[in-house]
N, C-alpha and C positions, 0 to 999 in steps of 0.2 A: 808255423808258430805252434807251440805246444799250448793246449788249453789250460794246463796246470801251472803255467808260469805265473806267479803271484808276488814273489818277493825278489830283491836283488840277488840273494843266494841262488835262487832257481836259475836266474840269467847267468850267473857265474859258471853254474854247473852245465848249462846248455850251450852258452856261447864262449865261455872262457873270460879271462881278464880282458878289459879293453886294451887294444894295442896302444902303447904309450906313444905320445902324450894323451891320446884319447880323441877319437873322431866324435864330433858333435851328435851324430845319429846314435852311436853306441852308448855315449854318456847320457843322452836324452832318455834311451830305454831304461837305463838303470835309475835314472831320477823319477821317470814317470809311473814305473811299474808299481810303486807304493804310494802314489799320489792320486787324489781325487780329480784335481784340475791342474791346468798348466799354472794358474795363479798360485796354487799351493807350492809348486816348485820354485816360483819366483819371489817367495817372501824375502824381503830384504834381510841380509844377514852379515852385518859388518860393513866396513868402509868399501864402497864399490862392489859388493858382492850380493849374493842371493843364497837361498838355502841350497840351490844346486851346487854352489861353489863350496859351502861348508859342510855338505852332507858327508858323512862317514861311509855311506853306502855306494857313493859315486867316487870311483878313483880315477884321477887324471891330473895332468899338470894344470896349474892355476890358469894359464891362458887358454887351455882347452875347455876347462870348466866355464870360464867367462864367455867363451864363444858359444858354448852350449846354452848358457843363459840368454845370450843375445838372440840366438836362433829361436828359442822357445818364446821370447817376448815378441818376436816378429810373428810367430804363429798365433800367439794370443791376440795380437792386433788384427788378425784375419788373413795373414799371408797364406798362399797355398802351400800344401805339402810338397808339391813338385819343386816350387821356388826354394823352400827351406832345404830340401835334399841337395839341389844344385848348389846353393850357397854353402851348405856343410862340406860337400865334396871340393868346392873351390877353396875354402878355408883350409881343409886338410892338406891340399896340394901346397898351398903358400907356406903352411907351418912346417911341413916336412922339408921343403926346399930352403927354408930360412935356417935350417940346422944341418946343411949339408957339410961333409958327407956323412956325418954320424947317424942321421936318421933315414938315409936313402933306403935301407932294407926295411923300413917300417911303412913305406908309402903303400905298396900293394897289400900287405897283410891287413892294414887298417881299412883300405877300400873294400876288401873282401869281406872282412867282419861287418862293416856297416851295411853292405849289400845283403849279408845274410840276415841282418837284424832289421832291414828296412820294412818288411811286412809287419813285423812287431811294432816298430816305431809308428807306422801309419795307423795301426789298430789302436795303440795307446793314445795317439793324439786325438783320433776320432772319439774314443771314449771319454777322454778328458773334456773335449769340446762339447759332447753331449751332456755330461754331467754339469758343466758350467751353464748351459743353456737351461737345464732343469732348475738349477739353483736360482738363476735369474727369473724364470717364470714363477717359482714358488714365492720368491721375494716380492714380486709384483702382485701376486695374489694376496699376500699378507698385508700389503700397505693399504691403508684406508683409502676409499674412493675420494678423489679430490673433488671438492665442491666449489662453485663459483664464489668469488668474494661476496660477502654479505649474506650468502644463503643460510649460514648458521644463525645469524642475527634474525633473519626473517623466520626460520623455523622455530626459533625460541619465542619470538613474539606471537606466532600462531599458537603456540602451546599454552600461552598465557591467556588467550581470549576465552571469556566465558561462553558456555553453550548458548546459542541464540543471539549473541551479541554481533554487531556487524564487524567485518574485518577492519583491522587498524588503518588500512590504506583507503578505505571507503569514505 
């Protein structure tokens, strides 16, 4: 993986256009390369779609983009990368077979491209998961500490007591 890969254009130059209709691993790389988190890629975008489906930087058939979104959603819910790669390869095989004989010549090039992109895919998912964890920790740190019910009223009552006066509960 090139350390300078930062935009979808960089991916096109390094890996080429995704083999049509689009292997989910390859399409996920194009979607994740400019996203901070997986959730950023899965922002709803129209009826039954997400930003991965409507992105102009991710080129593929509608069903391939939807499969990519489904695979990324599984990852967001905590599925392992190995399971996501397996699911994506199985989906690719079913997709190509469903368009026989027209797409037969695309099966191997799509698998080869996704295999070349798999290390990048794993790195992008790991980075997106790490950023999501950082965001979650930051949000928890920003949230006010929860106090037991009635604690605020007690502390307000204590603040109203004059110095030297006995506590209200005595």
